[in-house]
KOLVEXZA-155419 format. One line per field, with one value per residue (C-alpha): x, y, z; residue in one letter. Coordinates in steps of 0.05 Angstrom, whole numbers. Last residue first. Example, Ala and Ser with C-alpha at 12.3 -4.5 7.8 and 13.67 -1.06 7.14 Angstrom:
REM KOLVEXZA-155419
east = (273  246) .
north = (-21  -90) .
up = (143  156) .
resn = (s  a) .
***
This chain:
REM KOLVEXZA-155419
east = (-213  -229  -195  -236  -284  -312  -383  -408  -347  -385  -448  -503  -526  -554  -589  -627  -644  -676  -706  -741  -779  -768  -704  -678  -610  -612  -683  -681  -612  -627  -694  -758  -777  -784  -811  -832  -850  -815  -785  -759  -737  -719  -721  -666  -665  -604  -559  -487  -443  -504  -516  -441  -461  -528  -488  -553  -541  -583  -564  -614  -574  -587  -532  -517  -458  -398  -437  -461  -389  -357  -404  -389  -319  -314  -354  -296  -248  -277  -289  -219  -209  -252  -225  -287  -335  -390  -369  -421  -476  -525  -512  -576  -548  -600  -587  -540  -484  -476  -410  -419  -439  -370  -338  -368  -350  -272  -283  -293  -240  -200  -218  -212  -140  -125  -78  -135  -182  -147  -95  -92  -143  -99  -46  -111  -99  -155  -192  -255  -273  -203  -222  -287  -249  -197  -246  -280  -216  -219  -275  -279  -216  -256  -330  -386  -461  -472  -520  -480  -412  -422  -442  -374  -337  -312  -303  -264  -213  -212  -182  -235  -228  -231  -307  -325  -381  -347  -291  -315  -373  -430  -458  -467  -527  -547  -610  -609  -585  -634  -682  -680  -685  -750  -789  -748  -758  -828  -866  -916  -906  -854  -900  -861  -856  -793  -791  -857  -864  -938  -964  -983  -949  -888  -853  -780  -722  -748  -692  -736  -758  -691  -670  -733  -719  -645  -676  -730  -716  -685  -615  -621  -648  -635  -661  -619  -640  -587  -609  -585  -647  -702  -716  -784  -821  -870  -864  -935  -912  -843  -818  -896  -878  -936  -963  -992  -1014  -1012  -971  -921  -933  -865  -866  -901  -870  -900  -882  -916  -906  -949  -923  -846  -822  -755  -734  -786  -823  -810  -734  -680  -683  -622  -594  -538  -475  -466  -431  -365  -349  -378  -323  -323  -364  -355  -275  -239  -221  -190  -160  -127  -111  -78  -38  -13  14  9  -68  -98  -168  -162  -98  -107  -172  -149  -81  -24  4  18  52  75  93  70  49  22  -5  -35  -46  -103  -112  -164  -212  -282  -316  -258  -236  -300  -297  -218  -248  -192  -204  -163  -195  -145  -185  -155  -201  -231  -285  -343  -303  -285  -357  -383  -352  -353  -435  -423  -391  -440  -495  -465  -450  -524  -542  -488  -504  -462  -400  -345  -363  -312  -253  -205  -225  -172  -191  -131  -134  -173  -232  -227  -296  -294  -270  -328  -378  -349  -357  -424  -441  -422  -468  -526  -508  -499  -574  -582  -604  -543  -501  -539  -585  -591  -548  -593  -663  -621  -600  -668  -640  -566  -532  -465  -472  -529  -493  -434  -485  -515  -454  -427  -489  -485  -409  -415  -391  -324  -275  -258  -206  -217  -193  -206  -271  -292  -280  -309  -374  -386  -380  -432  -478  -478  -488  -445  -453  -443  -375  -364  -310  -322  -396  -376  -328  -274  -259  -265  -198  -178  -112  -82  -134  -159  -87  -34  -30  -34  25  74  66  65  150  160  197  165  115  163  122  99  18  43  115  125  199  237  273  254  186  173  116  100  79  19  27  -17  22  -40  -2  35  -36  -53  2  -1  -79  -54  -3  -20  -39  -118  -119  -100  -120  -94  -144  -118  -176  -134  -157  -91  -32  -27  47  81  134  137  195  174  115  92  162  152  202  202  244  190  143  165  118  164  156  194  177  216  185  119  98  28  0  32  25  4) .
north = (-59  -123  -118  -92  -113  -73  -53  -21  29  97  101  99  29  51  114  70  28  81  109  38  41  -23  -7  -70  -60  15  31  -32  -23  58  50  82  120  112  162  216  276  348  331  267  239  184  183  138  130  101  154  157  106  83  161  164  108  137  203  258  287  318  300  317  306  288  305  252  292  224  186  242  268  204  194  259  248  190  221  278  231  188  255  275  204  213  282  342  386  329  317  367  357  400  387  403  397  382  388  447  464  535  518  458  504  535  470  436  495  492  408  444  485  431  381  436  442  510  577  601  597  647  625  644  592  539  539  500  438  403  338  366  369  401  454  462  457  520  564  548  571  625  654  643  685  751  736  685  676  740  710  738  734  653  650  677  635  592  644  702  637  615  675  727  758  700  699  616  579  599  548  503  481  448  483  459  484  490  482  487  570  572  565  621  666  631  689  741  724  713  652  621  559  538  492  478  403  395  429  425  434  437  419  463  521  518  580  595  614  577  526  461  506  518  435  419  469  443  374  391  340  400  372  294  259  232  262  231  219  210  197  218  256  242  253  249  246  273  314  311  353  390  442  454  505  560  604  665  686  760  730  693  728  706  638  633  578  515  484  425  392  331  337  349  332  349  328  262  248  191  204  162  118  72  89  32  65  91  51  40  -30  -31  36  8  52  119  113  117  44  47  102  71  7  52  83  22  -12  -74  -69  -127  -120  -41  -51  -112  -92  -20  -48  -19  31  47  107  153  219  289  278  220  194  128  109  62  27  -2  60  68  33  21  93  121  76  107  179  227  242  254  217  206  186  160  171  123  166  119  86  148  177  113  124  195  186  133  186  234  188  163  234  248  190  214  286  336  370  320  294  323  315  340  299  297  286  250  245  318  325  400  411  343  390  440  393  357  428  433  366  395  446  391  360  421  442  491  564  591  571  613  581  594  535  490  511  492  427  403  346  342  273  291  282  318  382  366  357  426  465  429  452  531  513  490  548  557  616  631  571  492  482  559  559  501  527  598  558  516  582  610  554  559  637  680  725  678  646  578  546  573  548  491  467  404  416  379  386  368  346  337  386  433  446  409  479  528  485  502  567  578  550  482  461  407  404  343  325  259  261  295  281  313  301  306  363  426  435  509  536  612  633  577  518  513  468  423  361  417  432  358  340  401  385  315  341  299  370  350  275  213  184  184  145  123  98  64  85  104  89  128  120  138  172  219  233  293  331  395  409  474  534  585  647  688  640  582  519  456  404  341  296  228  206  226  192  210  188  118  71  -1) .
up = (650  604  542  481  432  380  359  422  435  422  456  399  412  480  457  392  455  484  425  420  483  532  558  588  610  616  635  691  724  719  758  721  665  590  545  576  528  510  445  465  538  575  655  694  769  813  763  767  730  680  665  646  596  580  553  530  603  659  727  787  843  916  972  1023  1054  1039  993  956  951  941  871  854  853  822  764  763  761  700  660  672  630  574  558  588  559  569  634  684  632  673  740  790  863  919  991  988  1039  1018  986  949  890  890  906  847  802  831  813  739  732  759  701  650  670  713  700  658  721  757  818  894  920  884  941  975  934  904  922  919  990  1009  958  998  1066  1036  1022  1088  1127  1090  1092  1166  1170  1137  1123  1129  1115  1072  1024  971  1007  1017  943  920  965  908  856  895  925  855  837  796  728  679  717  719  680  616  609  662  605  625  693  765  789  871  913  987  994  928  971  1008  943  922  953  934  860  868  876  826  833  876  925  990  1006  1000  937  897  827  805  732  669  645  684  708  689  718  790  794  784  719  686  699  666  607  607  592  548  489  443  446  457  521  599  658  705  779  836  898  976  994  945  878  850  777  735  670  624  576  562  501  466  423  412  352  343  269  234  182  234  310  349  386  454  491  529  588  619  695  708  786  789  860  893  962  964  1024  1068  1083  1092  1033  1020  944  929  916  847  787  754  737  659  643  572  544  596  570  638  632  560  576  631  596  543  592  627  568  522  502  490  466  455  423  381  359  326  290  320  357  435  471  423  444  456  522  513  449  426  354  336  268  220  260  271  329  378  353  374  434  461  464  460  385  322  267  203  144  78  15  -29  -53  -33  28  54  48  80  145  150  134  198  233  232  251  311  333  319  361  415  414  389  412  418  338  292  352  299  230  182  112  68  -15  -21  -71  -58  -37  5  78  58  56  119  154  129  152  222  216  214  268  314  281  233  231  267  212  155  101  30  16  66  18  -40  -9  17  67  83  79  68  -2  -16  7  -33  -95  -77  -81  -140  -182  -157  -175  -244  -288  -251  -279  -206  -195  -175  -106  -78  -119  -87  -22  -25  -58  7  44  2  -2  79  82  108  171  222  181  204  246  308  309  271  336  319  247  190  150  78  46  -21  -58  2  37  -14  -57  2  31  -28  -32  46  28  52  112  151  86  49  -11  -31  -14  46  82  143  169  228  271  307  264  313  335  362  287  300  254  199  147  147  172  223  246  259  295  339  348  372  416  490  519  522  525  467  414  340  299  228  181  122  41  20  73  134  170  239  275  330  363  413  395  441  474  508  506  557  542  506  487  438  414  403  348  339  281  291  217  192  128  101  39  42  -19  0) .
resn = (a  a  a  v  p  a  r  r  g  p  i  a  q  l  l  e  q  t  y  r  d  q  p  h  e  l  v  q  a  a  p  g  q  e  l  v  q  g  q  r  l  v  v  v  q  h  a  l  s  a  v  v  a  l  d  h  s  v  l  v  y  a  i  g  l  q  t  q  l  g  r  l  l  d  l  i  q  a  q  v  s  v  d  l  a  s  v  p  e  d  l  l  l  l  d  p  k  l  a  l  a  r  a  i  a  v  r  q  r  q  g  g  s  l  e  r  p  l  r  d  l  f  s  a  p  l  q  v  q  e  m  l  q  r  a  r  q  e  l  e  r  g  k  a  l  g  f  s  v  l  p  e  v  v  s  q  f  i  t  f  r  p  d  l  a  s  f  p  n  q  q  v  l  q  m  r  q  r  l  p  r  f  d  g  w  s  l  g  n  l  d  q  g  d  f  r  v  r  g  e  s  p  q  e  l  g  l  a  i  r  l  s  t  s  k  g  s  g  s  e  g  v  i  a  l  t  q  g  h  y  v  q  f  d  l  g  q  l  a  q  f  s  g  a  q  g  k  h  r  p  l  q  f  r  k  g  v  q  e  f  s  l  l  p  s  a  a  t  a  i  y  p  a  p  r  k  g  t  a  f  a  p  a  a  a  l  l  a  r  t  y  p  q  s  p  a  s  l  v  q  r  a  p  g  q  e  v  r  e  g  g  r  m  v  l  v  r  d  a  r  d  a  a  v  g  l  d  h  t  i  i  l  l  s  i  g  r  a  k  v  l  q  e  l  h  d  l  i  r  k  q  v  t  v  d  l  a  s  t  p  e  d  a  i  i  v  q  p  n  g  a  l  a  i  a  i  l  v  r  q  r  m  g  g  s  l  e  h  p  y  q  r  a  r  l  e  p  n  d  l  g  v  q  e  l  l  e  l  v  d  a  d  l  a  p  y  r  r  g  h  a  q  v  l  s  e  g  i  q  r  g  v  s  l  t  p  n  l  s  v  m  p  d  q  p  v  l  g  i  v  r  g  r  l  q  r  k  i  r  e  s  a  h  s  i  d  q  g  g  v  n  l  s  g  s  d  i  r  a  s  s  p  l  l  g  l  l  a  s  a  l  t  t  k  g  s  g  s  e  g  v  i  a  l  t  e  g  a  a  l  d  f  s  l  g  r  v  a  q  t  i  r  q  g  s  h  y  s  v  h  l  d  r  v  e  i  l  h  s  m) .
***
């Protein structure tokens, strides 16, 4: 087999003032025509630096110190920008991670795909409009004529990701680099995108380089797997071999952390300690009014007949895709939205119609942990200021007592007290999420509302945060309402599960019953979409 990519003893470093950071060290691998290779590793392993080097898009602070990068028969390690530009799009294409960042919000989808076609084929291009529609059809978007006229914000996350694939295909490349192409998507949408990429690769006979932190994705999709850590190659080989008989402890740790493979992790059994529920939804519905269209007012039913109870020390998971009503449920529980129908009670108290002032004391007893630790913390606040902010807001502590409480909270989430003087940007994603949990625990709440608390994190960091949440529940007797689209995460934390789709409850009951013997077809689809279900793997 001919090799489309050959990397030999590659060393890449970043230079900032006097500081030099080695990002890639002595890396060697090949990618053959028609092959799918998955490069797996955590944040900071050098995956994205490698992708940037292959595309000739390293930032000015980066240097290729030694080694060779051969793409389509051309060594680009020290090639001119003109040569790199000729290779980009035509020989090697990119499907980036975040479609909202990668697409221009001011240009229509068709215009953006058209720009890529012009870049690849030149300005005198009579078939431009027809090729734009053909690409949209190839990537599985319905009604291509409509989609071409729409703007990115008018499309769902999965649709936007398909537009990025169309842009990558515009130059008929021989290789596509997919950099975490589905990390921001629901598992069912993720499966559809990866299925489609796989079909396109087979149909066009091109090679695919998947960069991911999730070994489950690699297990399902790759012919070969290369595992990276700290810029170095840890292990590589056929996917089945690496996943069923990993030779390195780090690969085994990654496998154990991947939600699809972490079969042994379950919450401690729930033991009832109170007769009445802490939080209850009683046939709750929520209808949003839509803007008037052609003189007629419409409405959108976001939730319908939601009924559940959560007790002290128990975890209830609300599961479903984007648009299923999960976040609306949390907003109603927090008093940020009023239900259109039904009742919400907290420790027996009816929450319907409470004013902001009446609801405020209850907020000491229920706290929210948000999805993204990068945006949940004020970048100008030190960790100390972030952690004690709820205590200051409610006037519950000051001076030395505030410092003592901050240290206790850091200890609870297993972070050193020395971090209190740092800013959020000086911490990793997992450390920031621990800070967000510490802040939520500051008021000693009875209930934590967890909104996708690990979806923005690497799988190994996910495992650490889930371990922490299980330990805190055992230690403090705290109740959780967990919102997630990932049933593998839910299985490791929940006692009860509610499955939502388009605002309606499809299935609910004990976690073991719903997850091991799902009755509804949609729940079965969610379970089948968990990455890693295709391939046999080593026992954790």
